[in-house]
C-alpha positions as CSV (number, residue, x, y, z in Angstrom):
1,M,-38.7,5.3,3.4
2,I,-37.1,2.5,5.5
3,R,-33.8,3.3,7.9
4,I,-31.5,0.8,9.0
5,L,-28.0,1.4,11.1
6,H,-25.3,-0.3,10.1
7,T,-21.8,-0.6,12.5
8,A,-18.9,-2.5,13.3
9,D,-16.1,-3.1,15.5
10,L,-17.0,-0.6,18.1
11,H,-14.4,-2.1,20.5
12,L,-16.1,-1.0,23.5
13,D,-14.1,0.5,26.3
14,S,-11.1,0.0,24.1
15,P,-7.8,2.0,25.6
16,L,-7.3,5.0,23.2
17,K,-3.2,5.3,22.7
18,S,-2.5,8.6,23.7
19,L,-0.5,11.2,25.5
20,A,-3.8,12.7,25.6
21,L,-4.4,10.5,28.9
22,R,-1.7,12.3,30.7
23,D,-3.6,15.9,30.2
24,E,-6.5,15.9,33.1
25,T,-8.9,17.8,30.9
26,M,-8.3,15.1,28.6
27,R,-8.2,12.4,30.2
28,D,-12.4,11.6,30.7
29,I,-12.8,12.6,26.9
30,V,-10.3,10.0,25.8
31,Q,-10.9,7.5,28.3
32,T,-15.0,7.0,27.1
33,A,-14.5,8.2,23.8
34,T,-15.3,4.6,22.3
35,R,-19.1,4.7,24.9
36,S,-19.4,8.4,23.7
37,A,-19.1,6.6,20.2
38,F,-21.8,3.8,20.7
39,I,-24.2,6.8,21.9
40,R,-24.1,8.8,18.8
41,I,-25.0,5.5,17.4
42,V,-28.2,5.2,19.6
43,D,-29.2,9.0,19.4
44,T,-29.2,8.7,15.7
45,A,-31.2,5.4,15.6
46,L,-33.7,7.2,17.8
47,S,-33.7,10.3,16.2
48,E,-33.8,8.9,12.7
49,R,-36.9,6.2,14.1
50,V,-34.7,3.6,12.4
51,A,-36.1,0.3,11.5
52,A,-32.7,-1.7,12.7
53,L,-29.5,-1.6,14.3
54,L,-27.2,-4.3,12.8
55,I,-23.7,-5.0,14.7
56,A,-21.3,-6.3,12.6
57,G,-18.8,-7.9,14.8
58,D,-16.2,-6.7,17.4
59,L,-18.7,-4.8,19.6
60,F,-16.2,-6.0,22.9
61,D,-12.7,-5.7,22.5
62,G,-10.6,-8.6,23.5
63,S,-11.0,-10.6,26.6
64,A,-11.0,-8.2,29.5
65,R,-13.9,-8.5,31.6
66,S,-15.6,-5.6,33.0
67,A,-19.0,-5.0,35.2
68,K,-19.2,-1.1,34.1
69,T,-19.2,-2.3,29.8
70,A,-21.6,-4.8,30.0
71,A,-24.1,-2.5,32.4
72,F,-23.3,0.5,29.7
73,L,-24.2,-2.0,27.1
74,V,-27.5,-2.9,28.3
75,T,-28.5,0.7,29.2
76,Q,-27.5,1.6,26.1
77,L,-29.7,-1.0,24.3
78,D,-32.5,-0.9,27.0
79,R,-33.2,2.4,25.2
80,L,-33.5,1.1,21.9
81,A,-35.9,-1.2,22.9
82,D,-38.0,1.2,24.7
83,A,-38.0,2.7,21.3
84,D,-39.0,-1.0,19.9
85,I,-36.1,-1.3,17.8
86,P,-34.9,-4.0,17.5
87,V,-30.6,-5.1,17.4
88,F,-29.4,-7.4,14.8
89,Y,-25.7,-8.5,16.0
90,I,-23.3,-11.5,15.2
91,K,-20.1,-12.0,17.6
92,G,-16.3,-11.0,15.8
93,N,-13.1,-12.3,16.6
94,H,-12.7,-10.2,20.0
95,D,-16.1,-11.0,21.1
96,A,-15.7,-14.8,20.4
97,E,-13.2,-14.5,23.3
98,N,-14.5,-12.0,25.5
99,P,-16.8,-13.4,28.4
100,I,-19.0,-10.8,28.3
101,T,-21.1,-12.2,25.7
102,G,-21.6,-15.5,27.4
103,E,-22.8,-13.7,30.9
104,V,-24.6,-11.0,30.1
105,A,-28.5,-11.3,29.3
106,L,-28.9,-9.0,26.4
107,P,-32.6,-7.3,25.9
108,A,-35.1,-8.8,24.2
109,N,-34.5,-7.0,21.0
110,V,-31.3,-8.2,20.6
111,H,-30.7,-11.0,18.4
112,V,-27.8,-12.9,18.3
113,F,-27.4,-15.2,15.5
114,D,-24.9,-18.1,16.1
115,G,-21.7,-19.8,14.3
116,R,-24.4,-21.7,12.5
117,G,-26.3,-19.2,11.2
118,G,-29.9,-18.1,10.7
119,K,-31.8,-15.1,9.3
120,V,-34.6,-13.1,10.6
121,Q,-37.7,-11.0,8.9
122,L,-37.7,-7.4,10.1
123,P,-41.4,-7.4,11.6
124,G,-43.5,-5.2,9.3
125,T,-41.7,-5.3,6.2
126,N,-39.9,-7.6,3.9
127,I,-36.9,-7.7,5.0
128,W,-34.7,-10.4,5.8
129,V,-31.3,-10.2,8.1
130,H,-28.7,-13.0,7.4
131,G,-25.8,-13.6,10.1
132,V,-23.3,-15.8,11.2
133,S,-21.0,-15.4,14.3
134,F,-17.4,-16.9,14.9
135,S,-17.8,-19.5,17.4
136,G,-14.1,-19.1,18.2
137,R,-11.4,-16.4,18.2
138,H,-10.2,-17.5,14.9
139,A,-12.3,-19.0,11.5
140,P,-9.0,-19.4,9.7
141,D,-11.9,-20.7,6.6
142,S,-14.8,-18.6,4.8
143,L,-18.1,-18.5,6.3
144,L,-20.1,-18.3,3.1
145,D,-21.5,-21.9,3.1
146,K,-23.2,-21.1,6.0
147,F,-25.7,-19.1,5.0
148,S,-29.2,-20.1,3.8
149,A,-30.6,-19.1,0.2
150,P,-32.1,-15.8,0.1
151,I,-35.8,-15.0,0.1
152,P,-37.2,-14.5,-3.4
153,D,-39.0,-11.1,-3.7
154,A,-37.4,-9.5,-0.5
155,I,-34.7,-7.4,0.9
156,N,-32.2,-9.6,1.9
157,I,-29.0,-8.3,4.3
158,G,-26.2,-10.3,5.2
159,M,-24.2,-9.6,8.4
160,L,-20.6,-10.9,7.7
161,H,-17.2,-10.5,9.9
162,T,-14.3,-11.1,7.5
163,S,-11.1,-10.0,6.2
164,L,-12.4,-10.1,2.8
165,A,-9.7,-11.0,0.4
166,G,-6.9,-9.7,3.5
167,A,-6.1,-6.0,4.5
168,A,-2.9,-4.5,6.2
169,G,-2.6,-4.4,9.7
170,H,-5.3,-6.8,9.8
171,D,-5.0,-10.8,10.6
172,T,-7.2,-13.1,7.9
173,Y,-10.4,-13.9,9.1
174,A,-13.8,-15.7,7.9
175,P,-11.9,-14.9,4.3
176,C,-14.1,-14.6,0.8
177,S,-13.9,-12.6,-2.0
178,E,-16.4,-9.4,-3.2
179,A,-17.4,-12.3,-6.0
180,D,-17.9,-14.6,-3.8
181,L,-20.6,-11.6,-1.9
182,Q,-21.5,-10.7,-4.8
183,G,-22.7,-14.1,-6.2
184,M,-24.7,-14.5,-3.5
185,G,-27.9,-13.2,-4.2
186,F,-28.0,-10.6,-1.6
187,D,-28.7,-6.9,-1.6
188,Y,-26.8,-5.6,0.8
189,W,-24.0,-6.9,2.7
190,A,-22.9,-5.6,6.2
191,L,-19.4,-6.3,6.9
192,G,-17.2,-5.5,9.5
193,H,-13.7,-5.9,11.0
194,I,-11.4,-4.0,8.7
195,H,-11.4,-0.6,10.4
196,K,-11.3,1.7,7.4
197,R,-14.7,2.6,6.1
198,R,-14.8,1.6,2.5
199,V,-17.8,0.9,-0.1
200,Y,-16.6,-1.9,-2.1
201,G,-19.6,-2.3,-4.2
202,S,-23.0,-1.1,-5.3
203,T,-24.6,-4.4,-7.0
204,P,-25.0,-5.9,-4.7
205,W,-23.7,-3.3,-1.7
206,I,-20.9,-4.3,0.1
207,V,-20.1,-2.1,2.5
208,M,-17.2,-1.9,5.8
209,P,-18.8,1.2,7.5
210,G,-15.1,1.4,9.3
211,I,-14.5,1.9,13.0
212,P,-17.4,4.7,14.7
213,Q,-13.9,5.9,17.2
214,G,-10.0,5.7,15.9
215,R,-7.9,4.4,18.6
216,D,-4.6,5.8,17.8
217,I,-3.2,8.7,14.8
218,G,-3.4,4.8,12.1
219,E,-6.9,5.2,12.7
220,S,-7.3,9.2,11.8
221,G,-9.8,11.3,10.6
222,P,-13.4,11.4,11.5
223,Q,-15.1,8.2,11.6
224,S,-19.0,7.0,10.8
225,A,-21.4,4.4,10.8
226,T,-23.3,3.7,7.6
227,M,-27.2,4.2,7.1
228,L,-29.2,2.4,4.4
229,H,-32.4,4.2,2.9
230,I,-34.5,1.5,1.5
231,D,-37.3,2.7,-0.5
232,G,-39.0,-0.5,-2.5
233,R,-36.3,-2.2,-4.2
234,E,-33.8,0.8,-3.9
235,I,-30.9,1.2,-1.3
236,T,-28.9,4.2,-1.1
237,L,-26.9,5.4,1.6
238,S,-24.9,7.9,3.7
239,E,-22.6,8.2,6.3
240,V,-23.1,9.0,10.4
241,P,-20.5,10.4,12.1
242,T,-19.9,8.7,15.2
243,S,-16.3,9.5,16.8
244,A,-15.8,11.8,19.9
245,V,-12.7,12.1,19.2
246,T,-10.6,12.3,15.9
247,F,-7.1,12.0,15.3
248,I,-5.0,14.2,12.8
249,G,-2.0,14.3,11.6
250,H,-1.1,17.4,10.1
251,S,2.1,19.2,8.5
252,I,3.4,22.8,8.0
253,D,5.9,24.6,6.1
254,I,7.7,27.1,8.0
255,S,10.2,28.0,5.6
256,T,8.8,31.5,5.1
257,S,8.4,32.0,9.5
258,D,11.4,34.0,9.7
259,T,10.9,35.1,13.1
260,D,9.6,33.6,16.3
261,D,6.5,36.2,15.7
262,I,5.7,34.8,12.9
263,L,6.2,31.5,13.6
264,R,4.0,31.8,16.4
265,D,1.1,33.7,14.6
266,F,1.4,30.9,11.8
267,L,0.8,28.4,14.6
268,R,-2.7,30.0,16.0
269,Q,-3.9,30.3,12.8
270,T,-3.0,26.9,11.9
271,F,-4.9,25.8,14.8
272,R,-7.6,28.3,14.6
273,E,-8.2,27.1,10.9
274,L,-8.1,23.2,11.7
275,G,-10.1,23.3,15.2
276,Q,-13.1,25.4,12.5
277,A,-12.7,22.0,10.7
278,T,-13.5,19.4,13.0
279,D,-17.0,19.3,15.4
280,E,-15.2,17.5,17.9
281,T,-12.2,17.3,20.2
282,A,-9.2,16.2,17.7
283,I,-5.8,14.9,18.7
284,L,-3.3,16.7,16.7
285,R,0.1,15.2,15.8
286,L,2.1,17.9,14.1
287,S,5.3,18.1,11.8
288,F,7.6,21.4,11.2
289,T,8.3,20.9,7.9
290,G,10.4,23.3,5.4
291,Q,13.6,24.5,4.9
292,S,13.8,28.0,7.3
293,K,16.7,30.3,7.7
294,R,16.0,30.0,11.3
295,H,16.2,26.0,11.1
296,W,19.5,25.5,14.0
297,H,17.6,28.0,16.5
298,I,14.3,26.4,16.3
299,L,15.7,22.1,16.7
300,R,18.5,24.1,19.2
301,D,14.7,25.3,21.0
302,R,12.5,22.7,20.2
303,S,11.5,21.6,23.2
304,V,10.1,25.5,23.7
305,W,8.1,24.7,20.5
306,E,6.6,21.5,21.2
307,E,4.8,23.3,24.4
308,T,4.4,26.6,22.5
309,A,2.5,24.6,20.0
310,R,0.6,22.9,22.9
311,E,-0.5,26.0,24.5
312,L,-1.6,27.4,21.5
313,A,-3.6,24.4,20.2
314,R,-5.4,24.4,23.4
315,E,-6.6,27.8,23.1
316,T,-9.1,26.0,20.8
317,G,-10.7,24.8,23.1
318,K,-10.8,21.7,20.7
319,L,-7.4,20.6,19.6
320,W,-4.6,18.4,22.1
321,I,-1.1,17.9,20.6
322,D,-0.1,14.2,20.9
323,K,3.4,14.8,19.8
324,V,5.6,17.2,17.6
325,S,8.7,16.1,15.4
326,F,11.1,18.3,13.3
327,D,11.6,16.8,9.6
328,L,13.4,20.2,8.6
329,Q,15.7,20.4,5.9
330,R,19.2,21.7,6.3
331,P,19.9,24.8,5.3
332,I,22.5,25.3,2.5
333,S,25.6,27.0,4.1
334,S,27.9,29.1,2.4
335,E,30.5,28.1,4.7
336,T,33.0,25.3,4.5
337,N,34.8,22.7,6.9
338,N,33.8,24.9,9.9
339,A,34.2,23.5,13.0
340,T,30.1,22.5,14.0
341,D,30.6,20.6,10.3
342,E,33.6,19.0,10.8
343,L,32.4,17.9,14.6
344,G,29.0,16.5,12.7
345,K,31.4,14.6,10.6
346,I,33.1,12.9,13.5
347,M,29.9,12.2,15.4
348,D,28.7,11.0,11.7
349,S,31.8,8.7,11.6
350,I,31.6,7.5,15.5
351,R,27.8,6.4,15.4
352,D,28.3,3.8,12.0
353,E,31.3,2.1,14.4
354,A,29.9,-1.2,15.2
355,G,31.5,-1.0,18.9
356,F,29.2,2.5,19.6
357,S,26.0,1.0,17.9
358,K,26.9,-2.4,20.5
359,E,27.1,-0.2,23.3
360,M,24.2,2.1,22.9
361,T,22.4,-0.8,22.5
362,R,23.4,-2.5,25.4
363,M,22.9,0.8,27.8
364,L,19.4,1.5,26.4
365,D,18.5,-2.4,27.2
366,T,19.7,-2.3,30.7
367,M,18.0,1.0,31.3
368,L,14.3,0.1,30.1
369,S,15.2,-3.4,32.2
370,E,13.8,-1.3,34.7
371,L,10.3,-1.3,33.4
372,P,7.1,-3.4,33.7
373,A,7.6,-6.6,31.5
374,H,4.5,-5.8,29.4
375,L,5.4,-2.1,28.8
376,R,8.5,-2.9,27.7
377,A,7.4,-5.4,25.2
378,D,5.0,-2.7,23.6
379,I,8.0,-0.6,23.2
380,L,10.6,-3.1,22.3
381,P,9.1,-6.1,21.0
382,D,12.2,-7.7,19.6
383,Q,16.1,-7.2,19.2
384,D,15.5,-5.6,16.1
385,A,12.8,-2.4,17.6
386,L,15.7,-2.3,20.7
387,N,18.2,-1.4,17.3
388,A,16.3,1.3,16.0
389,L,15.5,2.7,19.0
390,A,19.7,3.2,19.6
391,A,20.2,4.6,16.6
392,D,17.3,6.7,16.6
393,L,18.0,7.9,20.0
394,A,21.8,8.3,18.7
395,D,20.7,10.1,15.6
396,R,18.8,12.8,17.5
397,G,21.2,13.1,19.9
398,A,23.8,14.2,17.4
399,A,21.6,16.8,15.3
400,Q,20.7,18.4,19.0
401,M,24.4,19.4,19.7
402,I,24.9,20.2,16.6
403,A,22.0,22.5,16.3
404,L,23.0,23.6,19.9
405,M,26.3,25.0,18.7
406,K,24.8,26.4,15.3
407,G,21.9,28.0,16.6
408,A,24.4,29.7,19.3
409,T,26.3,31.7,16.7
410,D,24.0,31.8,13.3
């Protein structure tokens, strides 16, 4: 049995986008998460005595230059070199623009395929690894014509960084179809670029391993690398957990939580179960849902419940709350035309006025103009984002005003 470990899109030292960076106990874990994921990959390669590690692009993250990143990488690759484990690496779009990839002398056990493509026989086996790197930041055309024909009567593995026929949230790079890959005559395609794990086919195997460490709530859930088990001509796969931090989105229905005590107990039990279900630190985005009798009290005291949720999550030793949202349904009221309902209608009509929207947007634009340019660009990339934020703040402000009044009288 020969084992080969396949990963991609490590994005070493890419910053995780989380408010957890504000917490001293979480900061180091979050800041070093991508490194921790790579260490787990190397640890697995050593413990499982793999025949090779395949890195299918985007080992680095953009053009940031970091001597610390380079030193960390070489140290980990040296661990594999000491165990005589070869590493096969193709450059993806992020690697192609990163100066480290051209300046660091990688250990001798690392074979970096260039933009012309090539193939290497895995020592002591009848396995050939083929690969093509990006030669620049963009690869608008297919790279399949750079691959040589598979070696007859051997296991042929192709390494390619590609968006395939396209994927939501990912730019088009080295496009090709599943049918194109199937027609190449290879036994396994070790892909990279799309951050969600997916097995596209098994004859041949076409595998996108996904990102080893999620970086925000959009890359939620536990992440992994893919292990190939090769027995003669037969290939089977298994997943290897890699993420040091997991992003989780979770909603709780509080419809039956009629008192504060019941709601706190419900939160505590929910967090206990979530903590038991994960082996690593988890950053949680929590949503309160349902139709509660205490609707207005909860919205009135939302800041208190946000902090309560954070404290109860910390009790698990594994969970950290990134954000709490309140997506609650309004209770059915037997009263009609009471004072707070009338005020709500007035605020609704005011928010719909063009003059109010214009003034709200102007004031918000003035306030945010004090931010550094790069931070403002992240928050408000365009005018539509500014308008949407102004409308959201107006809606939330009106809802909070109603909650303050109803919470005091209900």
